C-alpha positions in Angstrom: 21.8 9.0 -29.0 19.4 8.4 -26.2 20.0 9.9 -22.8 19.1 7.8 -19.8 17.7 9.9 -17.0 17.6 8.2 -13.6 15.5 9.4 -10.8 16.7 9.2 -7.2 15.2 6.3 -5.4 12.4 7.0 -2.9 13.2 5.2 0.3 10.5 2.9 1.6 11.7 3.7 5.2 13.3 7.2 5.6 14.5 9.3 8.5 14.1 13.0 8.1 14.2 16.1 10.3 11.3 18.4 9.3 8.0 17.4 10.9 6.4 20.8 10.6 3.4 19.6 8.5 2.7 16.6 10.6 -0.8 16.6 12.2 0.6 15.9 15.7 3.6 18.3 15.4 2.0 20.9 17.6 0.9 18.4 20.2 3.1 18.4 23.3 5.7 15.8 22.9 6.7 15.5 26.5 6.5 12.0 27.8 8.0 11.7 31.1 9.9 8.6 32.4 8.4 5.5 33.9 6.7 7.3 36.8 5.5 10.3 34.6 6.8 12.6 37.3 7.7 16.2 36.4 11.4 15.6 37.4 11.8 12.6 35.1 13.7 12.8 31.8 11.8 13.0 28.6 11.1 9.4 27.5 11.4 10.3 23.8 14.9 11.8 24.0 16.4 9.7 26.8 18.0 6.8 24.9 18.0 4.7 28.1 14.2 4.9 28.5 12.1 1.9 27.8 9.8 3.8 25.4 12.8 5.2 23.4 14.1 1.6 23.0 10.7 0.3 22.1 10.2 2.9 19.4 13.7 2.1 18.0 12.7 -1.6 17.8 9.6 -0.5 15.9 11.8 1.5 13.5 13.9 -1.6 12.9 10.8 -3.7 12.2 9.5 -1.2 9.8 12.8 -0.7 8.0 13.1 -4.5 7.5 9.6 -5.8 7.0 7.4 -3.1 5.2 5.3 -4.5 2.4 6.1 -3.0 -1.0 3.0 -0.8 -0.9 3.6 1.0 2.4 6.1 3.8 2.9 7.2 5.3 6.2 8.9 8.5 7.2 10.2 8.9 10.7 11.7 12.0 12.3 15.1 12.2 14.0 14.0 15.2 16.1 10.6 13.7 17.1 10.8 9.9 17.5 7.2 10.0 18.8 5.9 10.9 15.3 5.9 9.1 12.0 4.1 9.4 8.7 2.9 6.4 6.6 1.8 6.4 3.0 -0.3 3.3 2.0 -0.9 2.6 -1.7 -4.4 1.3 -2.4 -4.4 -2.4 -3.5 -5.4 -3.6 -7.0 -9.0 -4.7 -7.2 -10.2 -2.2 -4.7 -11.8 1.2 -5.2 -8.5 2.6 -3.7 -6.3 1.0 -6.5 -3.0 3.0 -6.7 -4.4 5.8 -4.5 -2.0 7.3 -2.0 -3.4 7.4 1.6 -1.4 9.4 4.1 -1.5 8.8 7.9 0.2 10.8 10.6 1.0 8.7 13.7 2.0 9.6 17.2 3.3 7.3 19.9 1.9 8.0 23.4 4.4 8.5 26.2 3.3 5.1 27.7 3.7 3.2 24.5 3.1 0.2 24.1 0.7 0.2 27.0 -1.6 2.2 24.7 -1.9 2.1 20.9 -0.5 5.0 18.8 -2.8 7.8 17.7 -3.5 7.7 14.0 -4.8 10.6 11.9 -5.9 10.1 8.3 -5.0 13.1 6.1 -8.4 13.3 4.5 -8.4 16.8 3.2 -12.1 16.9 4.3 -13.2 14.0 2.2 -14.9 10.8 3.6 -13.9 8.0 1.2 -14.5 5.2 3.6 -16.7 4.5 6.6 -13.6 3.8 8.7 -11.8 7.0 7.7 -13.6 10.1 8.9 -13.5 13.4 7.0 -11.9 14.9 10.1 -9.1 12.3 10.1 -10.5 9.8 12.6 -9.4 6.2 11.9 -11.8 3.6 13.1 -10.0 0.3 13.7 -10.1 -2.3 16.5 -6.3 -2.5 16.8 -6.3 1.2 17.6 -9.0 0.7 20.2 -11.2 3.1 18.2 -13.7 0.4 17.2 -15.2 -2.2 19.5 -13.9 -5.4 17.9 -13.2 -8.7 19.6 -10.7 -8.8 22.4 -8.1 -10.6 20.2 -8.5 -7.8 17.6 -7.7 -5.0 20.0 -4.4 -3.5 20.9 -2.2 -5.9 22.9 0.8 -4.2 24.5 2.7 -7.4 24.6 2.3 -8.2 20.9 0.9 -5.4 18.8 3.2 -3.3 16.6 3.0 -0.3 14.4 3.6 -2.6 11.4 0.4 -4.5 12.4 -1.5 -1.2 12.5 -0.4 -0.2 9.0 -1.1 -3.6 7.5 -4.5 -3.7 9.2 -5.4 -0.3 7.7 -4.4 -1.6 4.3 -6.1 -4.9 4.6 -9.2 -4.1 6.7 -9.9 -0.5 5.8 -8.6 0.1 2.2 -10.3 -3.0 0.8 -13.2 -3.6 -1.6 -15.7 -4.0 1.2 -14.6 -2.2 4.4 -16.4 -3.2 7.5 
């Protein structure tokens, strides 16, 4: 008699609490309200703040529209942080590799793009992914690029960032 062992599903979009190993975990999370004044409430915990609502919209987009090869973990205690795992595409030198990125929303998001740190473990596998974790990409404003390729506060999303990393960086011939 064969015994069928089932493994628990790994959620493509998951909300967890422990962010202790996140690259930006130690970074000050304080983002003040619309005026960035000392007396304003924290924009990442005030559910009425524009930034809080914007990040929640981003979460919904990610939960609904992630490609099969991108996994995201967000943190209920730090909505300004998220971690993405991108699986390298077939036909590239990155085929089936797991690439981890720690992301931090700035307190004035979406006016400025999120900060993205590649968990390189000291290895430089790509000219756009530095050994120190720097990600060089136009949509992050870390590469010159054409104006239409750069971060656009009215249109750009974290999903675009993740898909851009996968398509433009983790490809056979990265720029």
